[in-house]
N, C-alpha and C positions, 0 to 999 in steps of 0.2 A: 212493372214498368216505371212506377213513380220512384221506387228504390234505386233502380238503375240510373234514372235521370238525376236523382239527388247525388249519387256517387260521382257521376260525371261532372256535375256542377261543383262539388266539393274538390274534386281533382283539379279542375281548372282554377279554382280559387287558390288552392295551395301553390300551384305552379305560378300563378299570377303574383302571389306575395313573395315567392322564393326568388324570382328574378331580380326585383329591385334590391333585395337584401344581398344577393350575390354581387351585384354591380357595386353596391355601397361598400362591401367588404373589399373588393378589388381596388376601389378608389382609395380606401384607407391604407391598404398595404402598399400601394404605389407611392403614396405621399409619405407614409411613415417609415417604410422600409426600403423599397426599391430605389427611390430617388436619392436616398442617403447612402446606399452601399455601392452605387455606380461609381466606377473609377477605382474600386478596390477589387482584388482577386477574390472570387467567391470561396475558393479553397483556403483563404487566409482568414475567414471569419469564424469566430468562436463565440459561444454564449458566455454571458457574464450577468450576475445578479447581486444586488446589494443585500437581499434577504431570502433568496430562494423561492420567492413567490412570483415576482415579475422579472422578466429577462430582457436583455438587450444584446445586440451583436457588436462585437469588438474586433478590430483588425489586429492580428497578432504582430505584424511588422511595426506599426506605429504605436501600438497599445492604445489606440484611440477608440472610445466608445462612439459608434456611428449612429445608432438608433436610440429612440426613447425606450423606456422599460415597458414595452407593451406586449411582449410575448408571454404566453401562459406556461410555456414549456421550453426547455433548452433544445436547440436544434443546430445542426451543421449541414453543410452542402456536400452531398455525394451524388453527383449528376443532377440533383435538384435540391431545393431547400423547402422543407415543409414548415409552415408557420401556423400557430394557433393563437388567435387574438380574440378579445371581447368586442362585439359590435352591439352596443346597448346592453341588454341582459343576456344575450346569446354568445356562445363560443363558436367561432367560425374557423375552419381550417382551409388553407389554400396552399398551392404549390408554386414556388418561384423557380423558373427554369433558367438555364445558362444564358439565354437571350433576353432574360427579364420578363418574359411572358408570365402571366398569372392565370391559374385555372384552379377549379375546385379540386381538393385532394381526392385521388382515386385509390381505392383499395385494390391491390393486385394480388390475386391468388394463383400460385403456381401448382399445377396439377401434374403429378408424376405419370408418365406413360408406362412405367414399369408395372408389370402384373404382380399381384399379391400371391405369394406362394402359400398354398393351403397346407399347414403343418398338422399332421395327424397325431392323435394320441395313442400311445401304446402302453401295455401293462409292464413290459420289461424296463429295467433301469437304463439310463443313458439316452442317447439320441442317435438318429440315423441321418446321413447326408447323401446328397446326390453327387454326380460326377463334377459338378461345379463348386462343391464345397458349401452348398446351402442346406439348411435343416429341412428334412422331409418329415420326420416324426420325432416325438419326444415322449418321455414318461408322463402319464396323466397327472402325476403329483406336482409337476413343475408348473408354477403359476406364471413363470416368465423364463424365457431362454434367449440368450444373446446370439448374435451371429457367430458362427464357428471361428475359432482362432487356431491357426496352424503353428505348432511348435515341435521341432525335432521329429517331423514326420507323423505326428499324431494331432488329432483335432481335440480342442477343448471348448467349453462353453460356460458362461455364467448362467446359473439357474437360481430361481427364487423359490424357497419354500414358504408357504403362508405362515406356518407356525413350526417351531422346532423346540425340542426339549432342551437344547443347549442355550437357549436365549429367552429372556423375559420380554423381548421386543416382538412386535407383530410379524416381522419377516426376517429371513436370513438369506444372504446371497453366498453361494459357494461356487468354486470352479471345479468342474468335473471333466473327465475324459468321456469318450463315446460310450464306454461301458457303464458309465454312471459312477465311477470311482472318484472320490473327492481328492483333489490335489492338496497335499499337506501344507498347512499354513495359509490356506485361501478360504477362510470362513469369516465373513464380515457382515456388519449391519448394512453397509452400502458398498457396492463394488461395481464400477463401470469401466468399460474399455474406452480409453481416451482416443484411440485410433492414431496414436503417435508411437514412435519406436525409440528405444534407448539409443543414443548416438553411438555408444561404444559397442554394444552387443547386437543391436538391431532387434532386440526383444520387444514384445508388446508391453505397453505401459498401462497400468490400471490406476484409477483413482479409487481410494478405499477409505472407509471410516469403520473403526473397530467398535467393540461394545463398550469401551470406556470413553468413546467420543473423540479419539485421536484420528486425525485425518492426514492423508499424505498420498504419495505415489509408491507403487511397487511393480517391479518387472515380473514377468511370468516365471522367472527363475528364483524370485524371492528377494531381489535387491531393493531396499527401501530408500526413498528419496523424499526429503522434506517431511518425513514422517513425524507427526505431532506438531508440525509448524503451520499447516494449512488451517484456515478458519472456517471455510465453507466449501461446498462442492464447486467443481470447476466447470461443469457442463452448462449450468443455467446462466452463468455470467461470462461465458466465453465469447470473445470477439476477435477474429483474426488470430486465434491461438493464444490470446492473453486472457487472464481471468483476474478480476478484482477480488481480493481477499480482505474480509473485514469481520470484526467480532461482534457486530450488531446489525440488525436488519435496517433500522431507520438511522438517519444521520445523527439524531440526538442520543442514540445508543452506542455509536461507534467510539471506541477509545483507541483502537489500533487498526491499521489498515495498510495494505500494500498491493502489489501487482505481481503475479507469477506468470512466467512464460511456460505454457504447457508443453511446447515443442521441445524445450530443453530441460524442463522440470527444475528450473532455477528462478530465483527472485529477480525480477526486472527492477522493481522498487521494493526494497526490503521493508518489512513491517515497521511502521513508525507512528508517532502520536502527534506530530505537528499538524498534519493535514488529514482530514477524514475523506479518504477516496471512496467513491461509491458507484461510479459508472464509467463506462468506456465510450468515447465518441471518436469518430474519425472523419476526415474530409477526403474527398476524391473527385477528380474531374469526370470519372465514369462510374457507372453502376457496377458494383462488385459484390460477390458473395462473401459476406462477413464470416461464414463458417469455414472458409478456406484460407489457411495461413499463407498459402502461396501468393495471395493477393496483397501481402503487406507492402510490397514495393510500389503499389499503386495508390497507397493511402498515407495520410499523415495522422498518427495516433495521438489522442489526447485522453487524459483522465480527469473526469469531473470530480471536484473536491470542494470542501468547505473548511473553515477554521474557526477559531474562537471569536472572531469578529462578526461572524454570521454571513459574510459574503460568500458567494459561490463562484468558482472560477475553474479554469482548466490547468492541468499540469502537462508539461511536455513529456515525451517518452522517457526522459531521464529523471522525471519527478520534480522538475523545476516549475514553480508557479508562473503563470502568465497573467499579470495584473495590469489594470489600466494605469497610465501615467497620470499623476495628479496635476 
């Protein structure tokens, strides 16, 4: 009983301290951010930093820095603006809505209602599908199998072998037909379906990395695009069908960077050394799914970059820097 009472008292104490802290954070955000951005379109606000550590919000039309450098992270408005600031020794996150209301940042989890199809293991090579083109069973040696890909009346799938005599690397990805026969020329260290089609042939486009480290696109018929030109995978950095390509993980390691349009498999911003592009941002007046390139018309795309001066800023979709007016 004493333990329960102590827990309740501690819970009340935590809530009691949390409320004043929350109200103080709201007050700071109202004074330091909201009051300063009123009168400007929220979708015209972009992040800017002198050193990449503390950030301010800038209006792209006037190139005027509107707030002090109090943000811990860069942020843009897409139906809401999430801000992270220091309140004393604590970091606090809040959300600013289109009507300028402020509330604690809420984590939203989307749960799929689709059932998970149980894929059986079989001894025979290849895989089996149902009438809807979904995998029902696969060879037990495949550590991974992709969704089936229809090409010229036959189904193919990407499978992963844990180890393979053809490679010194830990895993190998190959494209096979339903009988388990490997498609010639489709054995790579990495291979993923981009879920985009070639504009001319309508064929499935894969992102691949070979055993020499060359990366690029390849159609299911074997046509290569930007092969040896890509610098990193396209999936992890994809936003609205665009992917930042850079030759280093951290900004101090980047020497060359650009932006590729995965939907066309062409460079949007060709690799260059003037700016170190490292992230994609966008603004939108409504919440959109950034995995869907069909939503591009609802958003304004920006690319976060830095240069030799150490300042961090956005580039427009053509690769032009948007810097504050002096």
